[in-house]
All heavy atoms as TSV, in Angstrom:
chain	resi	resn	atom	element	x	y	z
A	1	MET	N	N	-10.743	16.970	26.325
A	1	MET	CA	C	-11.861	17.345	25.465
A	1	MET	C	C	-12.785	16.141	25.276
A	1	MET	O	O	-12.324	15.018	25.114
A	1	MET	CB	C	-11.307	17.798	24.106
A	1	MET	CG	C	-12.341	18.423	23.206
A	1	MET	SD	S	-11.516	19.019	21.709
A	1	MET	CE	C	-12.792	18.632	20.542
A	2	ALA	N	N	-14.065	16.383	25.308
A	2	ALA	CA	C	-15.037	15.297	25.150
A	2	ALA	C	C	-15.099	14.832	23.705
A	2	ALA	O	O	-14.784	15.588	22.782
A	2	ALA	CB	C	-16.400	15.777	25.593
A	3	SER	N	N	-15.500	13.605	23.547
A	3	SER	CA	C	-15.628	13.062	22.196
A	3	SER	C	C	-16.840	13.656	21.492
A	3	SER	O	O	-17.848	13.948	22.120
A	3	SER	CB	C	-15.797	11.542	22.245
A	3	SER	OG	O	-14.625	10.960	22.731
A	4	GLN	N	N	-16.674	13.827	20.196
A	4	GLN	CA	C	-17.776	14.274	19.351
A	4	GLN	C	C	-17.811	13.371	18.134
A	4	GLN	O	O	-16.807	12.747	17.792
A	4	GLN	CB	C	-17.544	15.713	18.884
A	4	GLN	CG	C	-17.615	16.744	19.981
A	4	GLN	CD	C	-17.385	18.138	19.433
A	4	GLN	OE1	O	-16.384	18.391	18.775
A	4	GLN	NE2	N	-18.305	19.045	19.711
A	5	THR	N	N	-18.953	13.339	17.474
A	5	THR	CA	C	-19.042	12.570	16.243
A	5	THR	C	C	-18.957	13.542	15.078
A	5	THR	O	O	-19.802	14.423	14.921
A	5	THR	CB	C	-20.353	11.759	16.185
A	5	THR	OG1	O	-20.376	10.877	17.301
A	5	THR	CG2	C	-20.426	10.934	14.902
A	6	HIS	N	N	-17.899	13.387	14.293
A	6	HIS	CA	C	-17.650	14.256	13.146
A	6	HIS	C	C	-18.087	13.552	11.870
A	6	HIS	O	O	-17.878	12.356	11.706
A	6	HIS	CB	C	-16.150	14.580	13.037
A	6	HIS	CG	C	-15.625	15.317	14.231
A	6	HIS	ND1	N	-15.808	16.663	14.402
A	6	HIS	CD2	C	-14.933	14.883	15.314
A	6	HIS	CE1	C	-15.238	17.031	15.544
A	6	HIS	NE2	N	-14.702	15.972	16.109
A	7	GLU	N	N	-18.687	14.325	10.972
A	7	GLU	CA	C	-19.135	13.771	9.687
A	7	GLU	C	C	-18.219	14.264	8.575
A	7	GLU	O	O	-17.927	15.452	8.482
A	7	GLU	CB	C	-20.574	14.216	9.411
A	7	GLU	CG	C	-21.116	13.672	8.113
A	7	GLU	CD	C	-22.547	14.122	7.835
A	7	GLU	OE1	O	-23.264	14.506	8.776
A	7	GLU	OE2	O	-22.932	14.084	6.659
A	8	PHE	N	N	-17.778	13.317	7.750
A	8	PHE	CA	C	-16.926	13.640	6.609
A	8	PHE	C	C	-17.561	13.088	5.339
A	8	PHE	O	O	-18.213	12.048	5.369
A	8	PHE	CB	C	-15.531	13.008	6.768
A	8	PHE	CG	C	-14.788	13.513	7.964
A	8	PHE	CD1	C	-14.924	12.891	9.199
A	8	PHE	CD2	C	-13.960	14.617	7.874
A	8	PHE	CE1	C	-14.256	13.359	10.316
A	8	PHE	CE2	C	-13.285	15.092	8.989
A	8	PHE	CZ	C	-13.431	14.460	10.212
A	9	LYS	N	N	-17.353	13.787	4.234
A	9	LYS	CA	C	-17.785	13.291	2.929
A	9	LYS	C	C	-16.519	12.744	2.280
A	9	LYS	O	O	-15.520	13.461	2.164
A	9	LYS	CB	C	-18.356	14.448	2.104
A	9	LYS	CG	C	-18.832	14.034	0.746
A	9	LYS	CD	C	-20.325	14.293	0.615
A	9	LYS	CE	C	-20.776	14.066	-0.810
A	9	LYS	NZ	N	-21.569	12.892	-0.989
A	10	VAL	N	N	-16.536	11.481	1.909
A	10	VAL	CA	C	-15.353	10.841	1.336
A	10	VAL	C	C	-15.757	10.156	0.029
A	10	VAL	O	O	-16.741	9.415	-0.003
A	10	VAL	CB	C	-14.759	9.793	2.304
A	10	VAL	CG1	C	-13.462	9.215	1.729
A	10	VAL	CG2	C	-14.489	10.400	3.675
A	11	GLU	N	N	-14.998	10.420	-1.030
A	11	GLU	CA	C	-15.315	9.817	-2.326
A	11	GLU	C	C	-14.940	8.333	-2.329
A	11	GLU	O	O	-13.862	7.951	-2.755
A	11	GLU	CB	C	-14.575	10.559	-3.453
A	11	GLU	CG	C	-15.210	11.879	-3.817
A	11	GLU	CD	C	-16.691	11.753	-4.192
A	11	GLU	OE1	O	-17.048	10.840	-4.966
A	11	GLU	OE2	O	-17.497	12.552	-3.689
A	12	MET	N	N	-15.844	7.522	-1.830
A	12	MET	CA	C	-15.633	6.068	-1.784
A	12	MET	C	C	-16.564	5.426	-2.807
A	12	MET	O	O	-17.730	5.785	-2.890
A	12	MET	CB	C	-15.979	5.522	-0.396
A	12	MET	CG	C	-15.157	6.117	0.718
A	12	MET	SD	S	-15.740	5.559	2.349
A	12	MET	CE	C	-17.335	6.373	2.471
A	13	THR	N	N	-16.019	4.480	-3.561
A	13	THR	CA	C	-16.842	3.822	-4.578
A	13	THR	C	C	-17.036	2.337	-4.310
A	13	THR	O	O	-17.859	1.708	-4.940
A	13	THR	CB	C	-16.195	3.998	-5.969
A	13	THR	OG1	O	-14.835	3.569	-5.884
A	13	THR	CG2	C	-16.236	5.455	-6.415
A	14	CYS	N	N	-16.272	1.799	-3.379
A	14	CYS	CA	C	-16.363	0.356	-3.143
A	14	CYS	C	C	-15.940	0.030	-1.713
A	14	CYS	O	O	-15.466	0.896	-0.985
A	14	CYS	CB	C	-15.456	-0.390	-4.127
A	14	CYS	SG	S	-13.718	0.019	-3.893
A	15	THR	N	N	-16.088	-1.229	-1.338
A	15	THR	CA	C	-15.708	-1.638	0.014
A	15	THR	C	C	-14.195	-1.527	0.222
A	15	THR	O	O	-13.738	-1.366	1.343
A	15	THR	CB	C	-16.173	-3.074	0.320
A	15	THR	OG1	O	-15.686	-3.925	-0.709
A	15	THR	CG2	C	-17.680	-3.164	0.397
A	16	GLY	N	N	-13.436	-1.593	-0.850
A	16	GLY	CA	C	-11.986	-1.399	-0.743
A	16	GLY	C	C	-11.676	0.007	-0.263
A	16	GLY	O	O	-10.788	0.221	0.562
A	17	CYS	N	N	-12.454	0.977	-0.788
A	17	CYS	CA	C	-12.279	2.375	-0.376
A	17	CYS	C	C	-12.620	2.539	1.090
A	17	CYS	O	O	-11.883	3.168	1.849
A	17	CYS	CB	C	-13.203	3.292	-1.180
A	17	CYS	SG	S	-12.947	3.285	-2.954
A	18	SER	N	N	-13.765	1.995	1.489
A	18	SER	CA	C	-14.182	2.150	2.883
A	18	SER	C	C	-13.216	1.400	3.805
A	18	SER	O	O	-12.924	1.849	4.911
A	18	SER	CB	C	-15.615	1.671	3.088
A	18	SER	OG	O	-15.768	0.320	2.740
A	19	GLY	N	N	-12.671	0.298	3.325
A	19	GLY	CA	C	-11.685	-0.454	4.099
A	19	GLY	C	C	-10.427	0.361	4.330
A	19	GLY	O	O	-9.828	0.314	5.405
A	20	ALA	N	N	-10.024	1.127	3.316
A	20	ALA	CA	C	-8.840	1.978	3.443
A	20	ALA	C	C	-9.069	3.049	4.500
A	20	ALA	O	O	-8.186	3.354	5.301
A	20	ALA	CB	C	-8.511	2.626	2.089
A	21	VAL	N	N	-10.279	3.608	4.525
A	21	VAL	CA	C	-10.622	4.618	5.529
A	21	VAL	C	C	-10.570	3.992	6.926
A	21	VAL	O	O	-9.997	4.564	7.851
A	21	VAL	CB	C	-12.023	5.215	5.245
A	21	VAL	CG1	C	-12.473	6.114	6.397
A	21	VAL	CG2	C	-12.022	5.996	3.933
A	22	GLU	N	N	-11.135	2.802	7.056
A	22	GLU	CA	C	-11.120	2.111	8.352
A	22	GLU	C	C	-9.694	1.823	8.802
A	22	GLU	O	O	-9.375	1.962	9.978
A	22	GLU	CB	C	-11.905	0.798	8.267
A	22	GLU	CG	C	-13.399	1.013	8.241
A	22	GLU	CD	C	-14.180	-0.276	8.088
A	22	GLU	OE1	O	-13.583	-1.318	7.774
A	22	GLU	OE2	O	-15.397	-0.226	8.280
A	23	ARG	N	N	-8.828	1.451	7.862
A	23	ARG	CA	C	-7.430	1.133	8.199
A	23	ARG	C	C	-6.685	2.356	8.731
A	23	ARG	O	O	-6.022	2.274	9.759
A	23	ARG	CB	C	-6.682	0.567	6.981
A	23	ARG	CG	C	-6.783	-0.935	6.863
A	23	ARG	CD	C	-5.777	-1.507	5.892
A	23	ARG	NE	N	-5.813	-0.879	4.587
A	23	ARG	CZ	C	-6.708	-1.165	3.643
A	23	ARG	NH1	N	-7.642	-2.061	3.860
A	23	ARG	NH2	N	-6.684	-0.562	2.475
A	24	VAL	N	N	-6.779	3.496	8.029
A	24	VAL	CA	C	-6.021	4.676	8.483
A	24	VAL	C	C	-6.554	5.181	9.823
A	24	VAL	O	O	-5.779	5.593	10.683
A	24	VAL	CB	C	-5.982	5.833	7.441
A	24	VAL	CG1	C	-5.204	5.425	6.212
A	24	VAL	CG2	C	-7.343	6.363	7.101
A	25	LEU	N	N	-7.879	5.126	10.010
A	25	LEU	CA	C	-8.439	5.561	11.293
A	25	LEU	C	C	-8.094	4.568	12.390
A	25	LEU	O	O	-7.898	4.948	13.541
A	25	LEU	CB	C	-9.952	5.748	11.181
A	25	LEU	CG	C	-10.381	6.964	10.348
A	25	LEU	CD1	C	-11.865	6.911	10.052
A	25	LEU	CD2	C	-10.019	8.272	11.042
A	26	GLY	N	N	-7.976	3.297	12.015
A	26	GLY	CA	C	-7.609	2.261	12.981
A	26	GLY	C	C	-6.215	2.469	13.551
A	26	GLY	O	O	-5.924	2.060	14.673
A	27	LYS	N	N	-5.344	3.139	12.790
A	27	LYS	CA	C	-3.984	3.405	13.260
A	27	LYS	C	C	-3.973	4.414	14.409
A	27	LYS	O	O	-2.992	4.528	15.129
A	27	LYS	CB	C	-3.119	3.918	12.109
A	27	LYS	CG	C	-2.796	2.815	11.116
A	27	LYS	CD	C	-1.957	3.306	9.965
A	27	LYS	CE	C	-1.725	2.169	8.986
A	27	LYS	NZ	N	-1.246	2.618	7.699
A	28	LEU	N	N	-5.063	5.154	14.574
A	28	LEU	CA	C	-5.160	6.109	15.681
A	28	LEU	C	C	-5.545	5.407	16.979
A	28	LEU	O	O	-5.596	6.016	18.036
A	28	LEU	CB	C	-6.193	7.199	15.350
A	28	LEU	CG	C	-5.851	8.081	14.151
A	28	LEU	CD1	C	-6.998	9.019	13.831
A	28	LEU	CD2	C	-4.576	8.874	14.391
A	29	LYS	N	N	-5.838	4.106	16.870
A	29	LYS	CA	C	-6.167	3.244	18.005
A	29	LYS	C	C	-7.169	3.844	18.991
A	29	LYS	O	O	-8.278	4.153	18.626
A	29	LYS	CB	C	-4.883	2.834	18.729
A	29	LYS	CG	C	-3.846	2.236	17.804
A	29	LYS	CD	C	-3.330	0.940	18.320
A	29	LYS	CE	C	-2.255	0.300	17.503
A	29	LYS	NZ	N	-2.267	0.384	16.106
A	30	GLU	N	N	-6.740	4.021	20.243
A	30	GLU	CA	C	-7.671	4.441	21.294
A	30	GLU	C	C	-8.140	5.891	21.154
A	30	GLU	O	O	-9.019	6.336	21.853
A	30	GLU	CB	C	-7.061	4.213	22.688
A	30	GLU	CG	C	-5.856	5.065	23.022
A	30	GLU	CD	C	-4.544	4.571	22.403
A	30	GLU	OE1	O	-4.507	3.439	21.876
A	30	GLU	OE2	O	-3.580	5.329	22.445
A	31	LYS	N	N	-7.535	6.637	20.226
A	31	LYS	CA	C	-7.965	8.023	20.023
A	31	LYS	C	C	-9.287	8.099	19.256
A	31	LYS	O	O	-9.919	9.142	19.209
A	31	LYS	CB	C	-6.891	8.813	19.279
A	31	LYS	CG	C	-5.636	9.003	20.108
A	31	LYS	CD	C	-4.604	9.769	19.345
A	31	LYS	CE	C	-3.307	9.893	20.130
A	31	LYS	NZ	N	-2.243	10.430	19.287
A	32	VAL	N	N	-9.658	6.995	18.630
A	32	VAL	CA	C	-10.926	6.955	17.896
A	32	VAL	C	C	-11.825	5.921	18.560
A	32	VAL	O	O	-11.469	4.758	18.676
A	32	VAL	CB	C	-10.691	6.589	16.403
A	32	VAL	CG1	C	-12.015	6.328	15.696
A	32	VAL	CG2	C	-9.936	7.709	15.704
A	33	GLU	N	N	-12.988	6.367	19.015
A	33	GLU	CA	C	-13.907	5.467	19.701
A	33	GLU	C	C	-14.715	4.621	18.724
A	33	GLU	O	O	-14.953	3.452	18.956
A	33	GLU	CB	C	-14.884	6.278	20.565
A	33	GLU	CG	C	-14.253	6.813	21.824
A	33	GLU	CD	C	-15.194	7.758	22.545
A	33	GLU	OE1	O	-16.412	7.528	22.553
A	33	GLU	OE2	O	-14.681	8.743	23.098
A	34	LYS	N	N	-15.157	5.264	17.649
A	34	LYS	CA	C	-16.072	4.566	16.752
A	34	LYS	C	C	-15.981	5.146	15.348
A	34	LYS	O	O	-15.790	6.345	15.180
A	34	LYS	CB	C	-17.493	4.754	17.299
A	34	LYS	CG	C	-18.534	3.904	16.639
A	34	LYS	CD	C	-19.849	4.048	17.399
A	34	LYS	CE	C	-20.963	3.405	16.625
A	34	LYS	NZ	N	-22.231	4.067	16.801
A	35	VAL	N	N	-16.112	4.265	14.347
A	35	VAL	CA	C	-16.141	4.698	12.947
A	35	VAL	C	C	-17.360	4.051	12.301
A	35	VAL	O	O	-17.518	2.839	12.346
A	35	VAL	CB	C	-14.858	4.257	12.189
A	35	VAL	CG1	C	-14.956	4.640	10.718
A	35	VAL	CG2	C	-13.620	4.856	12.823
A	36	ASP	N	N	-18.214	4.884	11.723
A	36	ASP	CA	C	-19.368	4.384	10.964
A	36	ASP	C	C	-19.215	4.855	9.538
A	36	ASP	O	O	-19.009	6.053	9.301
A	36	ASP	CB	C	-20.682	4.938	11.527
A	36	ASP	CG	C	-21.156	4.178	12.745
A	36	ASP	OD1	O	-21.034	2.940	12.737
A	36	ASP	OD2	O	-21.621	4.819	13.700
A	37	ILE	N	N	-19.313	3.929	8.598
A	37	ILE	CA	C	-19.165	4.287	7.193
A	37	ILE	C	C	-20.460	4.010	6.442
A	37	ILE	O	O	-21.015	2.922	6.517
A	37	ILE	CB	C	-17.987	3.519	6.557
A	37	ILE	CG1	C	-16.687	3.959	7.252
A	37	ILE	CG2	C	-17.926	3.782	5.055
A	37	ILE	CD1	C	-15.442	3.318	6.740
A	38	ASP	N	N	-20.947	5.041	5.768
A	38	ASP	CA	C	-22.147	4.941	4.927
A	38	ASP	C	C	-21.650	5.029	3.488
A	38	ASP	O	O	-21.496	6.116	2.931
A	38	ASP	CB	C	-23.095	6.093	5.266
A	38	ASP	CG	C	-24.366	6.067	4.433
A	38	ASP	OD1	O	-24.408	5.332	3.425
A	38	ASP	OD2	O	-25.312	6.797	4.780
A	39	LEU	N	N	-21.344	3.857	2.930
A	39	LEU	CA	C	-20.738	3.801	1.596
A	39	LEU	C	C	-21.664	4.363	0.527
A	39	LEU	O	O	-21.234	5.105	-0.351
A	39	LEU	CB	C	-20.352	2.348	1.278
A	39	LEU	CG	C	-19.554	2.100	-0.002
A	39	LEU	CD1	C	-18.264	2.902	-0.032
A	39	LEU	CD2	C	-19.247	0.626	-0.153
A	40	ASP	N	N	-22.955	4.047	0.609
A	40	ASP	CA	C	-23.910	4.516	-0.402
A	40	ASP	C	C	-23.953	6.036	-0.499
A	40	ASP	O	O	-24.051	6.596	-1.584
A	40	ASP	CB	C	-25.321	3.996	-0.103
A	40	ASP	CG	C	-25.410	2.479	-0.258
A	40	ASP	OD1	O	-24.567	1.912	-0.982
A	40	ASP	OD2	O	-26.307	1.876	0.345
A	41	ASN	N	N	-23.894	6.696	0.649
A	41	ASN	CA	C	-23.971	8.161	0.678
A	41	ASN	C	C	-22.608	8.828	0.792
A	41	ASN	O	O	-22.515	10.038	0.943
A	41	ASN	CB	C	-24.882	8.609	1.824
A	41	ASN	CG	C	-26.319	8.178	1.582
A	41	ASN	OD1	O	-26.882	8.451	0.528
A	41	ASN	ND2	N	-26.898	7.465	2.527
A	42	LYS	N	N	-21.544	7.992	0.720
A	42	LYS	CA	C	-20.161	8.482	0.772
A	42	LYS	C	C	-19.896	9.315	2.030
A	42	LYS	O	O	-19.291	10.375	1.980
A	42	LYS	CB	C	-19.820	9.301	-0.482
A	42	LYS	CG	C	-19.909	8.506	-1.776
A	42	LYS	CD	C	-19.571	9.384	-2.940
A	42	LYS	CE	C	-19.335	8.714	-4.260
A	42	LYS	NZ	N	-20.017	7.544	-4.615
A	43	LYS	N	N	-20.381	8.807	3.165
A	43	LYS	CA	C	-20.188	9.526	4.425
A	43	LYS	C	C	-19.434	8.664	5.420
A	43	LYS	O	O	-19.615	7.448	5.459
A	43	LYS	CB	C	-21.537	9.918	5.030
A	43	LYS	CG	C	-22.244	10.982	4.212
A	43	LYS	CD	C	-23.537	11.401	4.853
A	43	LYS	CE	C	-24.184	12.504	4.033
A	43	LYS	NZ	N	-25.448	12.937	4.616
A	44	VAL	N	N	-18.602	9.328	6.216
A	44	VAL	CA	C	-17.870	8.655	7.283
A	44	VAL	C	C	-18.136	9.439	8.570
A	44	VAL	O	O	-17.971	10.660	8.600
A	44	VAL	CB	C	-16.349	8.622	6.990
A	44	VAL	CG1	C	-15.593	7.986	8.145
A	44	VAL	CG2	C	-16.073	7.860	5.693
A	45	PHE	N	N	-18.568	8.721	9.601
A	45	PHE	CA	C	-18.809	9.329	10.905
A	45	PHE	C	C	-17.756	8.807	11.865
A	45	PHE	O	O	-17.603	7.597	12.017
A	45	PHE	CB	C	-20.209	8.960	11.419
A	45	PHE	CG	C	-21.316	9.430	10.505
A	45	PHE	CD1	C	-21.873	8.568	9.574
A	45	PHE	CD2	C	-21.780	10.737	10.569
A	45	PHE	CE1	C	-22.893	8.995	8.730
A	45	PHE	CE2	C	-22.796	11.178	9.733
A	45	PHE	CZ	C	-23.354	10.303	8.806
A	46	VAL	N	N	-17.025	9.725	12.483
A	46	VAL	CA	C	-15.951	9.335	13.391
A	46	VAL	C	C	-16.209	9.935	14.770
A	46	VAL	O	O	-16.335	11.148	14.903
A	46	VAL	CB	C	-14.573	9.828	12.880
A	46	VAL	CG1	C	-13.462	9.314	13.783
A	46	VAL	CG2	C	-14.333	9.399	11.438
A	47	THR	N	N	-16.300	9.063	15.774
A	47	THR	CA	C	-16.466	9.528	17.152
A	47	THR	C	C	-15.086	9.533	17.796
A	47	THR	O	O	-14.444	8.486	17.917
A	47	THR	CB	C	-17.435	8.617	17.927
A	47	THR	OG1	O	-18.675	8.574	17.224
A	47	THR	CG2	C	-17.661	9.144	19.335
A	48	SER	N	N	-14.634	10.740	18.155
A	48	SER	CA	C	-13.278	10.893	18.671
A	48	SER	C	C	-13.144	12.214	19.404
A	48	SER	O	O	-13.899	13.154	19.148
A	48	SER	CB	C	-12.287	10.853	17.505
A	48	SER	OG	O	-10.973	11.104	17.946
A	49	ALA	N	N	-12.153	12.280	20.300
A	49	ALA	CA	C	-11.836	13.546	20.973
A	49	ALA	C	C	-10.832	14.345	20.147
A	49	ALA	O	O	-10.530	15.489	20.465
A	49	ALA	CB	C	-11.278	13.280	22.363
A	50	LEU	N	N	-10.335	13.759	19.070
A	50	LEU	CA	C	-9.395	14.471	18.193
A	50	LEU	C	C	-10.129	15.587	17.460
A	50	LEU	O	O	-11.347	15.525	17.274
A	50	LEU	CB	C	-8.791	13.518	17.161
A	50	LEU	CG	C	-7.832	12.451	17.685
A	50	LEU	CD1	C	-7.445	11.508	16.566
A	50	LEU	CD2	C	-6.592	13.086	18.296
A	51	SER	N	N	-9.377	16.573	16.992
A	51	SER	CA	C	-10.001	17.675	16.253
A	51	SER	C	C	-10.412	17.201	14.864
A	51	SER	O	O	-9.884	16.222	14.327
A	51	SER	CB	C	-9.013	18.837	16.118
A	51	SER	OG	O	-8.003	18.493	15.191
A	52	ALA	N	N	-11.352	17.937	14.279
A	52	ALA	CA	C	-11.811	17.623	12.924
A	52	ALA	C	C	-10.638	17.677	11.944
A	52	ALA	O	O	-10.544	16.853	11.041
A	52	ALA	CB	C	-12.900	18.608	12.510
A	53	ASP	N	N	-9.727	18.643	12.143
A	53	ASP	CA	C	-8.572	18.774	11.254
A	53	ASP	C	C	-7.673	17.547	11.298
A	53	ASP	O	O	-7.214	17.071	10.256
A	53	ASP	CB	C	-7.740	20.016	11.612
A	53	ASP	CG	C	-8.431	21.312	11.202
A	53	ASP	OD1	O	-9.346	21.260	10.360
A	53	ASP	OD2	O	-8.053	22.363	11.739
A	54	GLU	N	N	-7.438	17.042	12.507
A	54	GLU	CA	C	-6.586	15.853	12.645
A	54	GLU	C	C	-7.225	14.651	11.956
A	54	GLU	O	O	-6.554	13.884	11.267
A	54	GLU	CB	C	-6.359	15.527	14.121
A	54	GLU	CG	C	-5.439	16.498	14.825
A	54	GLU	CD	C	-5.371	16.227	16.321
A	54	GLU	OE1	O	-6.342	16.557	17.030
A	54	GLU	OE2	O	-4.351	15.660	16.746
A	55	LEU	N	N	-8.529	14.508	12.140
A	55	LEU	CA	C	-9.239	13.389	11.511
A	55	LEU	C	C	-9.264	13.545	9.998
A	55	LEU	O	O	-9.062	12.582	9.259
A	55	LEU	CB	C	-10.659	13.287	12.070
A	55	LEU	CG	C	-10.738	12.950	13.560
A	55	LEU	CD1	C	-12.153	13.138	14.066
A	55	LEU	CD2	C	-10.251	11.535	13.834
A	56	LEU	N	N	-9.479	14.772	9.527
A	56	LEU	CA	C	-9.516	15.039	8.088
A	56	LEU	C	C	-8.177	14.683	7.449
A	56	LEU	O	O	-8.132	14.006	6.418
A	56	LEU	CB	C	-9.851	16.515	7.850
A	56	LEU	CG	C	-9.994	16.952	6.389
A	56	LEU	CD1	C	-11.152	16.235	5.707
A	56	LEU	CD2	C	-10.196	18.461	6.305
A	57	GLU	N	N	-7.083	15.107	8.077
A	57	GLU	CA	C	-5.744	14.810	7.547
A	57	GLU	C	C	-5.514	13.296	7.507
A	57	GLU	O	O	-4.897	12.783	6.575
A	57	GLU	CB	C	-4.661	15.492	8.385
A	57	GLU	CG	C	-4.589	16.985	8.167
A	57	GLU	CD	C	-4.505	17.385	6.694
A	57	GLU	OE1	O	-3.642	16.858	5.972
A	57	GLU	OE2	O	-5.321	18.217	6.263
A	58	THR	N	N	-6.007	12.596	8.526
A	58	THR	CA	C	-5.837	11.144	8.573
A	58	THR	C	C	-6.605	10.481	7.430
A	58	THR	O	O	-6.058	9.640	6.717
A	58	THR	CB	C	-6.323	10.589	9.928
A	58	THR	OG1	O	-5.540	11.206	10.956
A	58	THR	CG2	C	-6.157	9.083	10.002
A	59	ILE	N	N	-7.857	10.876	7.241
A	59	ILE	CA	C	-8.668	10.267	6.170
A	59	ILE	C	C	-8.072	10.594	4.797
A	59	ILE	O	O	-8.083	9.764	3.895
A	59	ILE	CB	C	-10.138	10.729	6.258
A	59	ILE	CG1	C	-10.752	10.265	7.579
A	59	ILE	CG2	C	-10.949	10.169	5.087
A	59	ILE	CD1	C	-12.136	10.824	7.873
A	60	LYS	N	N	-7.502	11.794	4.649
A	60	LYS	CA	C	-6.906	12.193	3.361
A	60	LYS	C	C	-5.724	11.307	2.974
A	60	LYS	O	O	-5.365	11.237	1.804
A	60	LYS	CB	C	-6.461	13.660	3.400
A	60	LYS	CG	C	-7.615	14.626	3.213
A	60	LYS	CD	C	-7.122	16.055	3.144
A	60	LYS	CE	C	-8.247	17.002	2.778
A	60	LYS	NZ	N	-7.805	18.398	2.816
A	61	LYS	N	N	-5.135	10.622	3.949
A	61	LYS	CA	C	-4.007	9.719	3.651
A	61	LYS	C	C	-4.439	8.574	2.740
A	61	LYS	O	O	-3.602	7.900	2.155
A	61	LYS	CB	C	-3.410	9.164	4.946
A	61	LYS	CG	C	-2.644	10.206	5.734
A	61	LYS	CD	C	-2.111	9.642	7.034
A	61	LYS	CE	C	-1.435	10.735	7.850
A	61	LYS	NZ	N	-1.154	10.310	9.210
A	62	THR	N	N	-5.746	8.341	2.632
A	62	THR	CA	C	-6.232	7.293	1.726
A	62	THR	C	C	-6.123	7.725	0.273
A	62	THR	O	O	-6.241	6.915	-0.627
A	62	THR	CB	C	-7.722	6.963	2.010
A	62	THR	OG1	O	-8.498	8.154	1.789
A	62	THR	CG2	C	-7.932	6.456	3.416
A	63	GLY	N	N	-5.926	9.036	0.047
A	63	GLY	CA	C	-5.865	9.546	-1.318
A	63	GLY	C	C	-7.249	9.870	-1.872
A	63	GLY	O	O	-7.380	10.297	-3.013
A	64	LYS	N	N	-8.269	9.681	-1.056
A	64	LYS	CA	C	-9.645	9.966	-1.493
A	64	LYS	C	C	-9.956	11.437	-1.274
A	64	LYS	O	O	-9.475	12.058	-0.340
A	64	LYS	CB	C	-10.658	9.146	-0.698
A	64	LYS	CG	C	-10.373	7.670	-0.676
A	64	LYS	CD	C	-10.888	7.006	-1.910
A	64	LYS	CE	C	-10.404	5.567	-1.994
A	64	LYS	NZ	N	-10.005	5.206	-3.322
A	65	GLU	N	N	-10.792	11.982	-2.148
A	65	GLU	CA	C	-11.290	13.343	-1.982
A	65	GLU	C	C	-12.127	13.359	-0.709
A	65	GLU	O	O	-13.095	12.604	-0.586
A	65	GLU	CB	C	-12.138	13.698	-3.199
A	65	GLU	CG	C	-12.682	15.105	-3.207
A	65	GLU	CD	C	-11.614	16.152	-3.445
A	65	GLU	OE1	O	-10.670	15.882	-4.203
A	65	GLU	OE2	O	-11.745	17.228	-2.862
A	66	THR	N	N	-11.736	14.186	0.252
A	66	THR	CA	C	-12.401	14.207	1.558
A	66	THR	C	C	-12.722	15.618	1.973
A	66	THR	O	O	-11.905	16.526	1.796
A	66	THR	CB	C	-11.483	13.572	2.632
A	66	THR	OG1	O	-11.066	12.290	2.187
A	66	THR	CG2	C	-12.190	13.444	3.968
A	67	SER	N	N	-13.919	15.816	2.521
A	67	SER	CA	C	-14.252	17.130	3.054
A	67	SER	C	C	-14.969	16.952	4.385
A	67	SER	O	O	-15.619	15.943	4.626
A	67	SER	CB	C	-15.110	17.924	2.073
A	67	SER	OG	O	-16.309	17.216	1.781
A	68	TYR	N	N	-14.833	17.970	5.223
A	68	TYR	CA	C	-15.452	17.939	6.537
A	68	TYR	C	C	-16.860	18.530	6.442
A	68	TYR	O	O	-17.039	19.598	5.882
A	68	TYR	CB	C	-14.597	18.754	7.519
A	68	TYR	CG	C	-15.142	18.768	8.933
A	68	TYR	CD1	C	-15.390	17.596	9.613
A	68	TYR	CD2	C	-15.383	19.978	9.577
A	68	TYR	CE1	C	-15.885	17.608	10.915
A	68	TYR	CE2	C	-15.868	20.000	10.889
A	68	TYR	CZ	C	-16.113	18.816	11.539
A	68	TYR	OH	O	-16.602	18.823	12.822
A	69	VAL	N	N	-17.836	17.809	6.947
A	69	VAL	CA	C	-19.217	18.274	6.907
A	69	VAL	C	C	-19.571	19.023	8.183
A	69	VAL	O	O	-20.085	20.139	8.134
A	69	VAL	CB	C	-20.194	17.087	6.679
A	69	VAL	CG1	C	-21.642	17.567	6.695
A	69	VAL	CG2	C	-19.861	16.379	5.369
A	70	GLY	N	N	-19.270	18.426	9.328
A	70	GLY	CA	C	-19.560	19.100	10.592
A	70	GLY	C	C	-19.767	18.082	11.707
A	70	GLY	O	O	-19.609	16.885	11.505
A	71	VAL	N	N	-20.133	18.598	12.865
A	71	VAL	CA	C	-20.384	17.730	14.008
A	71	VAL	C	C	-21.815	17.243	13.932
A	71	VAL	O	O	-22.743	18.012	13.722
A	71	VAL	CB	C	-20.146	18.489	15.335
A	71	VAL	CG1	C	-20.543	17.639	16.525
A	71	VAL	CG2	C	-18.693	18.922	15.439
A	72	LYS	N	N	-21.971	15.940	14.067
A	72	LYS	CA	C	-23.304	15.337	14.031
A	72	LYS	C	C	-23.971	15.573	15.380
A	72	LYS	O	O	-23.395	15.303	16.416
A	72	LYS	CB	C	-23.156	13.836	13.760
A	72	LYS	CG	C	-24.455	13.137	13.488
A	72	LYS	CD	C	-24.154	11.681	13.168
A	72	LYS	CE	C	-25.428	10.867	13.181
A	72	LYS	NZ	N	-25.156	9.454	13.300
A	73	ALA	N	N	-25.161	16.113	15.332
A	73	ALA	CA	C	-25.886	16.429	16.575
A	73	ALA	C	C	-26.359	15.177	17.256
A	73	ALA	O	O	-26.658	14.195	16.627
A	73	ALA	CB	C	-27.058	17.329	16.260
């Protein structure tokens, strides 16, 4: 499956929060190509061939309120 960029809304309030998101996604290693975090707008963009559900479950491991927005065009 080709990689897509998925957008998630994550309740992040500080760089510690965004760091936690980066850490859990980093554990997926080569399965995740790129992670962009927009802390001000509480958005996380993940470029990966993994499904949105798999990525959502991974981000939820941070304990942050997370929802899937959709595929970024």
